[in-house]
Structures are given as C-alpha cells and as structure tokens.
N, C-alpha and C positions, 0 to 999 in steps of 0.2 A: 485144707486147712478147715481150722476156725478161726471166724473172725468177728468180731464187735461192729460193726458198721452204722452211718448214718445216710440216709436216701434224700437228705432236704434235710433246712435248717430249723431249729423248735428250742421246745425246752427239756430236758433231762430222759425224758420218756421217749426220745426219736430216737436212740442207740437201739438196733436188731442183734442177734446172736444169727451168723448164716456161714456157708460155707464157700471158700472162694479158692482160687488153685495156688500153691504152695509157691513161692517166689523164688527163683536159680537165680547163684551167683553169678555175678557176670565177672568181667575183667577189670579187676581195681576193688571187687567190692568182699566182702565175707554177708554169709546168711546164719544168724540169729534167732537163737529157740528161745522166744523171748519167757521169760519167767517172774516180772517184776517191770513196772512203772509207775506213774505218781501224775498229780494232776496241775495242771498249773493254769493261771488264769486264762492266759491267751489261749488254753484247749476250750474254755467255755466258754469262750468271744467270739472262735471258730464254729461250735457247735452250734451256738447261737446263730449265725450269720452276722453280726458284729462286723468279723473281722471274713467275710464272703471271699476275698481276694486272695483268702491265702490256703485256701480249701485245697485239699485232693479233689479229683472229681468222684463223684457219685457214681456205685456204692464209696463214701469216703472212710479210711481207716484214720482216725485219729493219732492222738499223744506224740510228742515226741522225745521223752524220758523211756532209752529201752535198758536193765540189766538181764544180762542170758548167757548162753554158755555158744560157741562158735561152733555152727552146725558143720559148715562144707565152707570153702575159701576160694577165693574166683582166682582166673590168672595172672599172675602178676604178682599176689601179693605177697610182703613177705612181713614177718613181724607175728603174724596170730596161727595158730592149727588150731584143726579141731578141737575141741575138748577145751580149751582157754573160758575161763571165764572173765566176760571185756561188759564193761557199759557204753553209753553214747545217750547223743540227740542224734539219729539219723534221719528223719519223718516225721508226717505228719502234720506235712504243709506243701499246699501246692502242689507238684506234681508228685510229691513222697509221698508214699502209702504209712501209713505208721504202728506202732507198738501194739495196739490193740488188737493182736494178734496170736498166732501159736509160732509166728514167724515173721522176719523184718529182714529184708537186705537192708546192706546200710556200705559206703562210699567207706572203705576201710582206712582213710586219713581224719576219719568221724569220729572214729573208735576205738577205745583204751582199753587195756586190760584193769580190773576194778580192784579196789582195797582188798587184803585178803581181811582183814579184820570185821569189816562189816556184813551183817546178811544180804540177801539180795536182796530186799526191800529196800532196806537201806540205802543198798548202789543207787538201787534204782530211784529214787528221786532227788539225785545228785544232778544229773548234767545241764540240764536246761538254765537251772535255778543257779549251781556253780559256775558255770561257763560266763553265766551275766554278771556275774559278782566279780567275777576274776575278771574280765576286761572293762568292767566299771574302775573297778579299782587298783589294778595294778596299769592293762595298756594305757588308759585315758588319763586315770589318776594318776599313776606314779607314786601310788603308794610304797611309803620306806620310816625307815625307824626313825622316830624324834618328833613324824608328825601329830598333828591333832587333826583325828579326823570324826566326823560325827554320820552314824547310821540312821537314818528313822527307818524304825519298823523291824527294829532287832529281833521279834518273835514271827517275822515273816517269814513267808519261803524262799526269797532272795535274800534280806535282810539280815537272817541271825547264820548264813555263810559270808552274809558280806561282814558280821562282826568279826567274828573266826579268821577272816582272813589279812583283815586288819589288822587285828593284835600278835596274826604269827608275822606279822612285817616289821611287829618293831614300835606300830605306832600306838599314843593314846586315843582309847576308842570309848568314844561318848556316844548310845543308841535310846532313841525316846519310843516307850512304849506305853498303853491302853491303858493298864491293870498295872495293882501291886503285886499278883501271879506273873504274869510277864516277866514283871521287872526279877524276881526274882529268878526265874529262867533266866533273861541276858546277863544275869551276874553273872551263873553258872556259867553261860560259852565263853567269858572271859573279858564282857566289858568295863573297860573302867570308871565307869562314870552314867547312872543310868536313870532315864529322865521321865516321871511321869507326865505325859506332854500335856490330857489334858489338867492339868493343875500348875503349869508354867507358861512363863513365856519367855521367845525365845531371848529377847535381852537379859532374863536373867539366871537362864542357865550356861548365857554363852559367856558372859560376865564373871560366876562362877567356874569355869571351868578352865575356860580359855585368859582370864584375867580382864575380860569384856576386850582381845585382840581380835575375837573370829578362829576360827578352823580352817585349815588348811586346806582341807579337803569336804565337803559333806556330800555323801551320795544319800538321793534322794527314791527311797524305792515305790513312792506316792501317787507323788503329781496332784497334780490339778490345784488343789490351795497351798498344800503341803511345800509345791516350790515356792511361794514368799516365804515362808519360816527359814527355805534354803538360803536362799538369798541373803536375806538378812543376817546368816550366822557363818558367814565366810570372812573369813580376813580379808583387810587388802592383799588387790591379788589373789585369792583365794580360787579354788573351781568347786561345781559344783556339776555331779555327773547325776545322771534323772536317766530312768529307766520310763517313764510315762511322760512325757513334755506332746504331749497331743492335744493342751490348751491354751486361749491365752494369758496371759502375763504382763506382766508389767515391770520390765526388766529397768524399769530408772533404781532398786537397789542393789542391780547389780553393777549397772553403769556406776554407780556412788561408789562404788568398790574396786573397779577396774577388776572387775571380775570375770571368770569363763565358765559359761555354760557348756557342757559337751555330753550329750545324745546316746546311749547305746542302745542297739536293733540286737539282740542276739541269730536273730533269725538269716540275718542279711546273707552270713554264709550258703547257708545252707539254700537259699532260694534263687541266689545271683551264681554259687558257686566261686564267687571268690573270695580268696583265702579260709580255705573248709579245712589244712591241714593243721590250722591256728587251732581249731578244734578241740583235736587230739591232741595236740603238745598239752593244751591247755588241762584237758583232764590226767592227762599223764605227772605233771605239777600235782596234778589236785589227790592223786592216789598215794603220792611221796609224801604229801604233808599229813593226809590221814591214817597210814601204816607211824608215821611218825607220832601223832593224837593230837595231833594242832587244829585239828578237823574232825567234826564227824554232824551229822546231819540232828535236823529235832522231827520227831515223827508225829504226827497229829498222832492220839491212841487209836483210832478206828482202822482195822482191817479191811480194806473194801478185796472184795473179786473182783474177775475182770469182767464179769456178768453182771456183776452189781456198779459199771461206771456210771449209772446216771443216777444213782445214789449218791454216788463221790462229789461227783458235778453238784450236784443242790447241798451239799456240808458246803463244798469248798465256796456257794455262791450265799447263802447266811451266811459268810462270814465267822464260823462257829469253830473252823480251824487253829491249831498249835500246832505251826511248823504244817512238814509237809505230810498232802494226804495218798499213802500209800497202796497199790492194785499188785495182784499178785493173782498167777492163775492155779 
C-alpha cells in the first residue's frame, strides 16, 4: 500500500511517499481503508522531534485521526462489518502506525461508526480533538446543566468542540478568541458570551459574565501564561482542566480559591493500553450528538491531499488555520 512516512525528524519537508506492506487485522482488530485524516499539534511535534518519545518506529507513519471504511474484521470482533463507515484515533504514536496510509489497523475498542450527516473529511478531523474535549469537560470536569464554563480558544481545534460540548450539556458558555471574525464564528457555534482576549482583562469578563464570582469550570486549551488567566477565572473551589500544563506556574491564585487543576492527556490509553474502550464509547456518544445537530466540526477552508501533508503541517505551524485542517486521499 501507499504510505507517507518520515525517516527522521525535521521540518514539514521530511515526509516521503513510499510503498509498505498492507497490514492485516488480527484478533480484536479491524482493518480500515483510510479516506481522510487531519493535522493535530501533536502530529507536528512528533514530526519535528519535540515529542520523539511518542514516535512510531522509522519509517514512521504518523497521524492519529482517521475516517474510512472497514475493509476486514479480525477474529472476535462484533459490532463491525465490512463496508461500515467508521472513525477513530487508533495509531500514529509509539508502536502504532498511523493514518497517513491507504490502510490502518485499529483496535476495535477504539472505533465507532461515524456520523451519517458528516462528510468523510468532516468526520476525519473529529476523533482526537473531540475525545480530548470530552475527557476534559465530561470525564474530568463533570460539566452539567447550569454550570458557568469558560473555554479558552473557542475557534481552535479542541476549543471549538469544547464550546459545543459544554453548551450541549446545558452550561452557560463563555469563550475567548483573538479576532472579531473568530468572535462571530464562536457565537455561531453556540457560545453565550465571546471575549476578545487582546482587549479584555480576566477580571473584567469574570465580573461581567459571572458577577465576579468566577467560573465553575475553565477549560484551558492554550497553556503557558494562559494558565494563570485560567486560575484567576475560577470561582471558589472551581476547577481548571488543561491540555497543556507542561510549563512552570505560580499556583498561588489556584490555592487562594481552593481550586483544582486537572490535566488530560488523550494519548495515554493508546500508548499504555489502559482504558482504551473509553475512547470508542466517547466517539459513539459524539456520533449521537453530531447526528442530533448539537456538535459539528469547524473545518479550515484548506483541503489538502494526503501527499500534501507537509504543506498542511506548515499551515498549522504558521497559526493561520481556523478550525481543523483536513487531509484526504
């Protein structure tokens, strides 16, 4: 089969097209014919060597997200049949070859039938980001009706899904964005309040939208200095859930509020094997929400082919994408 691989770390130009052996579904697995994938920040970090510990063996096939069709079913698999339209995030990390190929083998517990009302490119950008947002808001944050929730970067790859998932749970949602154009998009995604963060201090919008009490839950998709903004925005005994907590932070603002910091690392079930079935469960729940019209992916206007993956990486690293960048054969 055709695959796009890297043989070493470097810039977007390191991707190469080659022929590799087509994988075979073993017991508990399905073989998926790949139709679409997406670019996530973790993919660029693996390619560049920043997260070299997560790299599959060279020649490495990267990228976790996949939408496609079941080509074959391994022994002991129930619930999937040849021809099923599915999506998942089953590989692209450590010992698991990824989706930049014509076929990918997936642990069946990670896979779900994809939403019938989405195109294959739309479905292909969802799994990693949506599982991340779901884990942060539902499994860790306990989001529910009546909560006041702040989602940072409401037009980002994870943030735009966070806005919709929080809203679907019945929360009152505030989100931060960088431009007025993104503010308009965030409003259409369902945010109740949109903050242009270059123009507003945290204390200002906390006062305006929570009466100064603070948010029950803050979903931080940015990290670094923005974690301090997140700590400053929670109510007494509130919670911050972050997907980017690798920097040194002053915990005093969190301490004075009796708050909680929780970190979500979506890849752990993939690379440890623990809790993998939860990913499939989340995607099945997501499918129901998408088909009910409560969640939809925000696609960047670009449409890259799989063999243009280097250009797709370059665009993501420039920070010029709005929403998710899709890839397709």
